[in-house]
C-alpha positions as CSV (number, residue, x, y, z in Angstrom):
1,M,-157.9,128.2,-137.6
2,K,-159.2,125.3,-136.9
3,K,-156.1,123.0,-137.5
4,F,-153.6,126.0,-135.1
5,T,-156.4,125.9,-132.8
6,K,-155.3,122.1,-132.3
7,I,-151.6,122.5,-132.7
8,S,-151.9,125.2,-129.6
9,T,-154.1,123.3,-127.4
10,L,-152.2,119.9,-128.0
11,F,-149.0,121.6,-127.1
12,I,-150.8,123.3,-123.8
13,L,-151.7,120.0,-122.9
14,L,-148.3,118.7,-123.4
15,S,-146.6,121.8,-121.1
16,V,-149.3,120.9,-118.8
17,L,-148.3,116.9,-118.5
18,C,-144.5,117.7,-119.0
19,G,-144.8,120.1,-115.9
20,S,-146.5,118.3,-113.9
21,F,-144.0,115.4,-114.5
22,L,-141.0,117.4,-113.4
23,I,-143.0,118.5,-110.1
24,Q,-143.4,114.6,-109.3
25,I,-139.7,114.3,-110.4
26,Q,-138.4,117.5,-108.4
27,A,-140.7,116.3,-105.3
28,K,-139.2,113.0,-105.5
29,E,-135.3,114.3,-105.6
30,S,-136.4,116.9,-102.8
31,T,-137.9,114.0,-100.6
32,K,-134.0,112.4,-101.0
33,A,-132.0,115.1,-100.7
34,N,-134.1,115.7,-97.7
35,G,-132.9,112.4,-96.6
36,E,-136.0,110.9,-96.0
37,G,-135.3,107.4,-98.1
38,E,-137.3,104.8,-99.6
39,Q,-136.1,101.6,-97.9
40,L,-138.5,101.6,-95.2
41,D,-141.7,101.5,-98.1
42,K,-139.1,98.5,-99.7
43,I,-139.3,96.7,-96.6
44,M,-142.7,96.9,-96.6
45,E,-143.5,95.7,-99.6
46,R,-141.6,92.6,-99.8
47,G,-142.7,92.2,-96.4
48,E,-139.1,91.0,-95.2
49,L,-136.4,93.0,-93.1
50,I,-133.0,92.1,-94.0
51,V,-130.5,92.3,-91.1
52,G,-126.7,91.9,-91.1
53,T,-124.7,91.1,-88.2
54,S,-121.4,89.5,-87.4
55,P,-121.9,86.4,-84.9
56,D,-118.9,86.3,-83.0
57,F,-120.2,88.7,-80.0
58,P,-121.7,86.9,-77.2
59,P,-124.1,87.3,-75.8
60,N,-125.2,89.8,-78.5
61,E,-124.9,87.5,-81.5
62,F,-123.5,84.1,-82.0
63,I,-124.1,80.7,-83.5
64,D,-125.7,77.9,-81.9
65,T,-123.9,74.7,-83.7
66,T,-126.8,73.1,-82.9
67,K,-129.1,74.6,-85.0
68,T,-129.6,75.7,-88.6
69,G,-130.7,77.6,-91.0
70,Q,-132.1,81.1,-89.7
71,D,-132.6,79.2,-86.3
72,Q,-128.9,78.9,-85.8
73,Y,-128.0,83.0,-85.6
74,V,-129.0,83.3,-81.9
75,G,-128.1,85.8,-78.6
76,S,-129.8,89.1,-77.2
77,D,-129.2,91.3,-80.6
78,M,-130.9,88.7,-82.5
79,D,-134.0,88.5,-80.4
80,F,-133.9,92.1,-80.8
81,A,-134.2,92.1,-84.6
82,R,-137.2,89.4,-84.5
83,Y,-138.4,92.0,-82.4
84,I,-138.4,94.8,-84.9
85,A,-139.6,92.7,-87.7
86,D,-142.3,91.9,-85.3
87,E,-143.2,95.1,-84.9
88,M,-143.1,95.8,-88.6
89,G,-145.3,93.1,-89.2
90,V,-142.5,91.3,-91.8
91,K,-140.5,88.4,-92.1
92,L,-136.4,88.8,-90.5
93,T,-133.8,87.4,-92.4
94,I,-130.5,87.6,-90.9
95,K,-127.1,87.6,-93.2
96,A,-124.1,86.7,-91.4
97,M,-120.7,88.1,-92.0
98,D,-117.2,89.8,-90.9
99,F,-118.0,93.0,-89.6
100,D,-116.6,94.9,-91.7
101,A,-118.7,93.2,-94.7
102,V,-121.2,94.2,-92.5
103,L,-120.8,98.1,-92.5
104,A,-119.6,97.5,-96.2
105,S,-123.3,95.9,-96.7
106,L,-125.2,98.2,-95.1
107,G,-123.6,101.0,-97.3
108,N,-123.6,99.4,-100.4
109,G,-127.5,98.3,-99.9
110,Q,-127.4,94.8,-99.6
111,I,-128.8,95.0,-96.1
112,D,-131.3,96.9,-94.4
113,M,-130.2,97.4,-91.4
114,A,-127.2,96.5,-89.3
115,I,-127.3,94.8,-85.8
116,T,-124.2,93.5,-84.3
117,G,-123.6,95.3,-81.1
118,I,-122.9,99.1,-82.8
119,T,-121.7,101.7,-81.1
120,K,-120.9,105.0,-82.3
121,T,-117.2,105.9,-83.6
122,P,-116.5,109.0,-86.0
123,E,-116.2,107.2,-89.0
124,R,-119.8,105.7,-88.5
125,M,-121.8,108.9,-88.0
126,D,-120.1,109.8,-91.4
127,A,-121.3,106.9,-93.1
128,M,-124.4,105.6,-91.9
129,E,-127.4,106.9,-89.4
130,M,-127.7,105.3,-86.3
131,S,-131.0,104.7,-84.0
132,E,-131.4,105.9,-80.6
133,S,-129.7,103.5,-78.4
134,Y,-131.5,100.4,-77.3
135,Y,-129.1,99.2,-74.6
136,D,-127.3,101.5,-72.3
137,E,-124.6,99.8,-70.8
138,N,-123.3,101.0,-66.9
139,G,-120.7,99.9,-65.0
140,E,-119.3,96.6,-65.6
141,S,-120.8,95.8,-68.8
142,S,-119.5,99.2,-70.4
143,W,-116.0,98.6,-70.2
144,Q,-113.5,97.9,-73.2
145,G,-109.9,96.7,-72.8
146,L,-108.0,93.9,-73.6
147,L,-108.2,90.1,-73.4
148,I,-104.5,88.5,-72.8
149,K,-102.3,85.1,-72.2
150,A,-103.2,84.0,-68.5
151,D,-99.2,83.5,-68.2
152,K,-98.8,87.7,-68.7
153,K,-100.7,88.9,-66.2
154,D,-97.7,89.9,-64.4
155,V,-96.2,90.9,-67.5
156,Y,-99.1,93.4,-68.8
157,T,-100.3,95.6,-66.2
158,K,-101.0,98.9,-67.7
159,L,-101.5,99.9,-71.2
160,R,-98.4,101.3,-71.9
161,D,-97.1,97.7,-71.7
162,F,-98.3,97.0,-75.1
163,K,-95.8,99.6,-77.0
164,G,-94.4,98.1,-80.0
165,K,-96.6,94.9,-78.9
166,K,-99.1,93.1,-81.9
167,V,-103.2,93.7,-80.9
168,A,-105.1,92.2,-82.9
169,V,-109.0,94.5,-83.3
170,Q,-111.7,94.0,-85.9
171,A,-111.1,96.7,-88.4
172,G,-114.2,99.9,-87.8
173,S,-114.9,98.0,-84.2
174,L,-115.4,100.5,-81.7
175,Q,-112.0,98.9,-79.6
176,D,-110.0,100.2,-82.8
177,Y,-110.7,103.7,-82.2
178,Y,-109.7,102.7,-78.7
179,V,-106.7,101.0,-79.7
180,K,-105.8,103.7,-82.4
181,T,-106.0,106.6,-79.6
182,Q,-104.8,104.9,-76.7
183,L,-102.0,102.4,-77.6
184,K,-100.8,104.7,-80.5
185,E,-97.1,103.0,-80.6
186,A,-98.8,99.4,-80.4
187,N,-98.9,97.2,-83.8
188,I,-102.1,96.9,-84.8
189,Q,-103.5,93.3,-86.7
190,Y,-106.8,93.4,-88.0
191,I,-108.7,90.5,-87.7
192,T,-112.2,89.6,-88.8
193,G,-113.7,87.7,-85.8
194,L,-112.7,87.8,-82.8
195,N,-112.5,84.1,-83.1
196,D,-109.5,84.2,-85.4
197,G,-108.2,86.6,-82.8
198,I,-108.5,84.2,-80.1
199,N,-106.6,82.0,-82.1
200,L,-103.9,84.1,-82.5
201,L,-103.6,84.9,-79.1
202,K,-103.5,81.1,-78.1
203,N,-100.9,80.0,-80.7
204,G,-98.7,83.5,-80.0
205,S,-99.2,85.1,-82.9
206,V,-100.3,88.6,-80.8
207,D,-100.1,90.0,-77.4
208,A,-103.4,91.1,-77.0
209,V,-106.8,91.1,-78.6
210,A,-109.4,93.9,-78.1
211,C,-113.2,93.8,-77.0
212,A,-115.8,94.6,-74.5
213,Y,-114.9,93.4,-71.5
214,G,-117.8,91.2,-70.8
215,T,-117.1,89.4,-74.5
216,G,-113.5,89.1,-73.0
217,Q,-114.9,87.3,-70.1
218,D,-117.1,84.8,-71.9
219,F,-114.4,84.1,-74.3
220,A,-111.8,83.1,-71.5
221,K,-114.5,81.2,-69.7
222,Q,-114.5,78.6,-72.5
223,N,-111.1,79.4,-73.6
224,E,-108.2,77.9,-70.7
225,G,-105.2,80.2,-71.1
226,I,-106.7,83.5,-71.7
227,H,-107.4,86.3,-69.4
228,M,-109.6,89.5,-69.5
229,S,-107.4,91.9,-67.5
230,K,-109.3,94.6,-65.0
231,Q,-105.8,96.6,-65.4
232,L,-105.8,97.0,-68.9
233,L,-108.7,98.9,-69.8
234,F,-109.1,101.6,-72.1
235,K,-110.7,105.4,-71.2
236,L,-113.9,105.5,-72.3
237,N,-115.8,108.6,-74.5
238,P,-119.0,108.8,-73.1
239,D,-119.9,110.4,-76.5
240,Y,-120.2,106.8,-78.3
241,M,-121.6,104.5,-75.4
242,G,-125.2,102.6,-76.1
243,T,-125.5,100.3,-78.2
244,R,-127.2,101.2,-81.5
245,V,-129.2,100.0,-84.7
246,G,-127.1,101.2,-88.2
247,I,-129.4,102.3,-90.7
248,P,-128.4,103.2,-94.7
249,K,-127.0,106.9,-94.8
250,G,-130.2,109.2,-95.8
251,E,-133.3,106.7,-94.7
252,I,-134.6,108.7,-92.0
253,A,-138.2,107.2,-92.6
254,L,-136.5,104.1,-91.9
255,L,-134.9,105.8,-88.8
256,N,-137.7,107.4,-87.4
257,K,-139.5,103.7,-87.7
258,T,-137.0,102.2,-85.7
259,N,-136.8,104.7,-82.9
260,E,-140.6,104.4,-82.9
261,I,-139.9,100.5,-81.9
262,V,-136.7,100.6,-80.0
263,P,-137.6,100.9,-75.8
264,A,-136.8,104.0,-74.3
265,D,-136.1,102.5,-71.4
266,G,-134.5,99.2,-72.9
267,T,-136.3,97.1,-71.2
268,V,-136.9,94.8,-73.8
269,I,-133.2,94.5,-74.7
270,R,-132.4,93.9,-70.8
271,G,-134.5,90.5,-70.8
272,Y,-132.5,89.6,-74.1
273,M,-129.3,90.0,-72.3
274,K,-130.1,88.9,-68.8
275,R,-131.3,85.4,-70.4
276,W,-128.5,84.9,-72.8
277,R,-125.6,86.0,-69.9
278,C,-126.9,83.4,-67.6
279,G,-127.4,81.2,-70.5
280,L,-123.4,81.8,-71.1
281,L,-122.0,81.5,-67.5
């Protein structure tokens, strides 16, 4: 009888422990299902924030060839990435790669954040979480358009002039969305970086490069014979304006933390933008 009692007691104890364990698993799964995620905890535990960027988009992010290591990645977005890491109290590690690789790395967990001039597009809204906008551009700084050869200014005066023409654009970029929706009869040539597009334009392999207006102006100043035209601007979709931090899908805790850090009035990033734009003039 005592043996049976001991077995019964042991069975009850095991049942309670198993039940408690199952509750913990269910709670953890519920947390994941609700999208809270664990990436923020991982960042804080390792004391390091890993940010992916495509450093070919001045003045937001580009490479200073006079520097090495992490110091070579400069621009307003890179200053902003350091600001976020400082606010979290962790070290920043920047991983440079092509723009489409940044988006892929965010999806497969190789980076914690993507800070590389990201704006909303329908595809990105499905693939990642996006912070509140940390830089709402207005007027000329928000324009998107086409960079062309300077001697073609009188040939290409309207977007419809690019019917059957080759237009270079980075895959998955905001400009990719505008080219697909507003230059439906153009021949798209995807590039890994804007510098590649500039080279293709200069040697005549493409007829235009789609990019942000301000970035195109910077490239035109640095490369003789190319021109950013005010006549070749895309009609902007207000739903996709504003620059945001890309966060892995479902990582709501990290998203909320980022939104706590992102200055609502944009004063921090505007200071960085002013600094780097002046430096490139």
